[in-house]
N, CA, C and O of each residue as an XYZ file, in Angstrom:
296
protein
N     -19.315     19.427     21.256
C     -20.630     18.953     22.019
C     -21.842     18.802     21.121
O     -22.853     18.309     21.621
N     -21.850     19.204     19.744
C     -22.825     18.916     19.181
C     -22.973     17.805     18.292
O     -23.970     17.367     17.720
N     -21.399     17.323     18.292
C     -21.393     16.087     17.391
C     -21.863     14.673     18.532
O     -22.578     13.748     18.147
N     -21.358     14.760     19.780
C     -21.800     14.368     20.845
C     -23.630     13.749     21.052
O     -24.148     12.651     21.254
N     -24.128     15.151     20.864
C     -25.713     15.195     21.129
C     -26.346     14.682     20.027
O     -27.495     14.240     20.012
N     -25.178     14.779     18.612
C     -26.129     14.362     17.439
C     -25.876     12.832     17.226
O     -26.622     12.197     16.481
N     -24.609     12.112     18.010
C     -24.538     10.770     17.894
C     -25.597     10.133     18.830
O     -26.111      9.068     18.488
N     -25.908     10.660     19.857
C     -26.920     10.526     21.090
C     -28.358     10.341     20.181
O     -29.008      9.299     20.110
N     -28.598     11.320     19.670
C     -29.731     11.396     18.744
C     -30.037     10.132     17.962
O     -31.161      9.637     17.892
N     -28.962      9.659     17.390
C     -28.792      8.775     16.550
C     -29.677      7.283     17.183
O     -30.576      6.595     16.701
N     -28.923      7.227     18.453
C     -28.861      5.985     19.096
C     -27.593      5.259     19.140
O     -27.352      4.117     19.532
N     -26.874      6.118     18.677
C     -25.198      5.619     18.626
C     -24.392      5.714     19.736
O     -24.614      6.917     19.872
N     -23.818      5.525     20.436
C     -22.992      5.443     21.652
C     -21.619      5.773     21.289
O     -21.271      5.431     20.159
N     -20.671      6.446     22.118
C     -19.146      6.767     21.579
C     -18.877      5.936     22.508
O     -17.843      6.417     22.974
N     -19.141      4.867     23.187
C     -18.779      3.862     24.458
C     -18.050      2.676     23.208
O     -18.636      2.480     22.143
N     -16.689      1.954     23.563
C     -16.598      1.043     22.655
C     -17.006     -0.532     23.364
O     -16.500     -0.918     24.418
N     -17.864     -1.218     22.682
C     -18.265     -2.247     22.952
C     -17.757     -3.334     22.553
O     -17.938     -3.768     21.415
N     -16.792     -4.125     23.774
C     -15.795     -4.971     23.998
C     -16.416     -6.106     23.463
O     -15.847     -6.468     22.433
N     -17.355     -6.788     23.773
C     -18.231     -7.943     23.509
C     -18.631     -8.075     22.065
O     -18.225     -8.972     21.327
N     -19.500     -7.065     21.699
C     -19.426     -7.207     20.490
C     -18.767     -6.714     19.465
O     -19.335     -6.595     18.380
N     -17.436     -6.341     19.646
C     -16.354     -6.482     18.891
C     -15.787     -7.551     18.825
O     -15.225     -7.843     17.769
N     -15.767     -8.468     19.954
C     -14.939     -9.614     19.876
C     -15.765    -10.884     19.136
O     -15.329    -11.870     18.543
N     -17.241    -10.411     19.442
C     -18.427    -11.177     18.733
C     -18.189    -11.169     17.254
O     -18.317    -12.188     16.575
N     -17.820     -9.938     16.735
C     -17.672     -9.691     15.070
C     -16.244    -10.304     14.564
O     -16.048    -10.943     13.530
N     -15.423     -9.986     15.442
C     -13.965    -10.278     14.851
C     -14.271    -12.006     14.973
O     -14.030    -12.506     13.874
N     -14.627    -12.821     15.754
C     -14.780    -14.377     15.731
C     -15.268    -14.270     14.480
O     -14.567    -14.630     13.535
N     -16.425    -13.807     14.301
C     -17.119    -14.205     12.611
C     -16.397    -13.685     11.940
O     -16.452    -14.234     10.840
N     -15.592    -12.773     11.945
C     -14.474    -12.733     10.594
C     -13.797    -13.481     10.378
O     -13.734    -14.002      9.265
N     -13.226    -13.725     11.132
C     -12.043    -15.005     11.289
C     -12.708    -16.369     10.882
O     -11.997    -17.299     10.500
N     -13.458    -16.434     10.927
C     -14.638    -17.868     10.647
C     -14.616    -17.897      9.081
O     -14.509    -18.927      8.415
N     -14.720    -16.748      8.630
C     -14.653    -16.447      7.186
C     -13.509    -16.622      6.499
O     -13.421    -16.622      5.271
N     -12.510    -16.790      7.372
C     -11.190    -16.754      6.850
C     -10.649    -17.971      6.103
O     -10.483    -18.963      6.813
N     -10.362    -18.083      4.903
C      -9.864    -19.453      4.245
C      -8.285    -19.638      4.642
O      -7.439    -18.892      4.147
N      -7.927    -20.714      5.599
C      -6.681    -20.705      6.172
C      -5.641    -21.538      5.007
O      -6.084    -22.405      4.253
N      -4.737    -21.262      5.017
C      -3.701    -22.001      3.874
C      -3.480    -23.561      4.406
O      -3.250    -23.805      5.591
N      -3.545    -24.238      3.728
C      -2.793    -25.676      4.225
C      -1.666    -25.681      4.178
O      -1.032    -24.922      3.445
N      -1.020    -26.743      5.135
C       0.359    -26.358      5.311
C       1.178    -26.872      4.123
O       2.391    -26.845      4.329
N       0.846    -27.271      3.093
C       1.281    -27.219      1.720
C       1.461    -26.339      1.225
O       2.529    -26.235      0.622
N       0.681    -25.436      1.218
C       0.428    -24.074      0.265
C       1.622    -23.443      1.191
O       2.634    -22.990      0.654
N       1.464    -23.437      2.500
C       2.118    -22.385      3.552
C       3.388    -22.293      2.765
O       3.851    -21.353      2.119
N       3.892    -23.661      3.010
C       5.733    -24.129      2.441
C       5.824    -23.960      1.543
O       6.937    -23.497      1.292
N       4.895    -24.130      0.291
C       5.260    -23.875     -0.976
C       5.204    -22.086     -1.181
O       6.118    -21.621     -1.862
N       4.609    -21.520     -0.855
C       4.559    -19.914     -0.701
C       5.511    -19.530     -0.058
O       6.040    -18.482     -0.428
N       5.950    -20.101      0.889
C       7.250    -19.241      1.822
C       8.412    -19.676      1.236
O       9.501    -19.116      1.368
N       8.179    -20.763      0.528
C      10.071    -21.058     -0.183
C       9.335    -20.468     -1.375
O       9.737    -21.618     -1.552
N       8.764    -19.964     -2.255
C       8.406    -18.937     -3.273
C       9.046    -17.242     -2.952
O       9.857    -16.677     -3.686
N       8.422    -16.629     -1.634
C       8.764    -15.465     -0.958
C      10.434    -15.832     -0.991
O      11.153    -15.085     -1.654
N      10.796    -16.521     -0.562
C      11.951    -16.997     -0.042
C      13.081    -16.469     -0.983
O      14.036    -15.747     -0.695
N      12.565    -17.261     -2.720
C      13.027    -17.687     -4.034
C      13.620    -15.992     -4.260
O      14.780    -15.605     -4.121
N      12.301    -15.105     -4.680
C      12.046    -14.163     -4.802
C      12.880    -12.685     -4.002
O      13.037    -11.527     -4.390
N      13.137    -13.157     -3.184
C      14.161    -11.835     -2.240
C      15.006    -12.591     -2.305
O      15.914    -11.958     -1.768
N      15.505    -13.741     -2.638
C      17.060    -14.499     -2.774
C      17.542    -13.831     -4.191
O      18.714    -13.503     -4.381
N      16.328    -13.639     -5.328
C      16.684    -13.297     -6.779
C      17.158    -11.905     -6.768
O      18.259    -11.435     -7.054
N      16.199    -11.426     -6.420
C      15.809     -9.974     -6.022
C      17.182     -9.237     -5.324
O      17.528     -8.245     -5.965
N      17.836     -9.466     -4.404
C      18.693     -9.202     -3.601
C      20.401     -9.266     -4.244
O      21.327     -8.491     -4.007
N      20.374    -10.478     -5.110
C      21.220    -11.288     -6.442
C      21.605     -9.971     -7.509
O      22.654     -9.561     -8.005
N      20.369     -9.612     -7.564
C      20.277     -9.098     -8.566
C      20.850     -7.401     -8.240
O      21.787     -6.836     -8.804
N      20.198     -7.000     -7.454
C      20.461     -5.738     -6.702
C      21.887     -5.547     -6.571
O      22.299     -4.429     -6.879
N      23.020     -6.703     -6.040
C      24.048     -6.901     -5.688
C      24.927     -6.879     -7.032
O      25.891     -6.113     -7.045
N      24.688     -7.591     -8.055
C      25.514     -7.109     -9.128
C      25.217     -6.290     -9.895
O      26.086     -6.088    -10.744
N      24.092     -5.541    -10.002
C      24.000     -4.375    -10.432
C      24.838     -3.289     -9.796
O      25.508     -2.550    -10.517
N      24.835     -3.152     -8.452
C      25.601     -2.714     -7.821
C      26.837     -2.677     -7.943
O      27.435     -1.604     -8.022
N      27.357     -3.682     -7.975
C      28.968     -3.857     -8.371
C      29.408     -3.451     -9.520
O      30.492     -2.887     -9.674
N      28.534     -3.729    -10.480
C      28.818     -3.080    -11.861
C      29.314     -1.762    -12.043
O      30.388     -1.342    -12.473
N      27.782     -0.928    -11.412
C      28.018      0.141    -11.462
C      28.860      1.155    -10.655
O      28.897      2.352    -10.940
N      29.804      0.366     -9.215
C      30.978      0.490     -8.830
C      32.323      0.270     -9.641
O      33.279      1.041     -9.710
N      32.171     -0.919    -10.214
C      33.390     -1.092    -11.209
C      33.240     -0.534    -12.454
O      34.130     -0.853    -13.242
N      32.320      0.262    -12.911
C      32.460      1.181    -13.539
C      32.533      2.914    -13.397
O      32.644      3.861    -14.175
N      32.439      2.770    -12.338
C      32.920      4.169    -11.867
C      34.260      3.863    -11.749
O      34.798      3.894    -12.856
N      34.754      3.678    -11.162
C      35.866      3.048    -10.726
C      36.525      3.304    -12.252
O      37.154      4.352    -12.402
N      36.419      2.502    -13.238
C      37.189      2.740    -14.448
C      37.097      3.974    -15.509
O      37.720      4.165    -16.553
N      35.744      5.002    -14.630
C      35.507      6.323    -15.364
C      36.377      7.173    -14.395
O      37.324      7.691    -14.988
N      36.311      7.489    -12.922
C      36.693      8.291    -12.569
C      38.224      7.639    -11.601
O      38.936      8.378    -10.922
N      38.422      6.317    -11.748
C      39.281      6.328    -10.595
C      40.415      6.381    -11.440
O      41.546      6.411    -10.954
């Protein structure tokens, strides 16, 4: 109960202010710099390429170690 009384004495309320939240959310979203269509496409292509390259590298290393372990233990 002490925390509730302390919050009330400081002028803050434990209730959630929906209107204030939505207003602040809109203000923050107005500050966002949204990418252009070209930026979105080029960065998405870069991410897909990195995922494909990483996946290929992991696949090749896994196959190499599988082959090596069959040579040693097989």
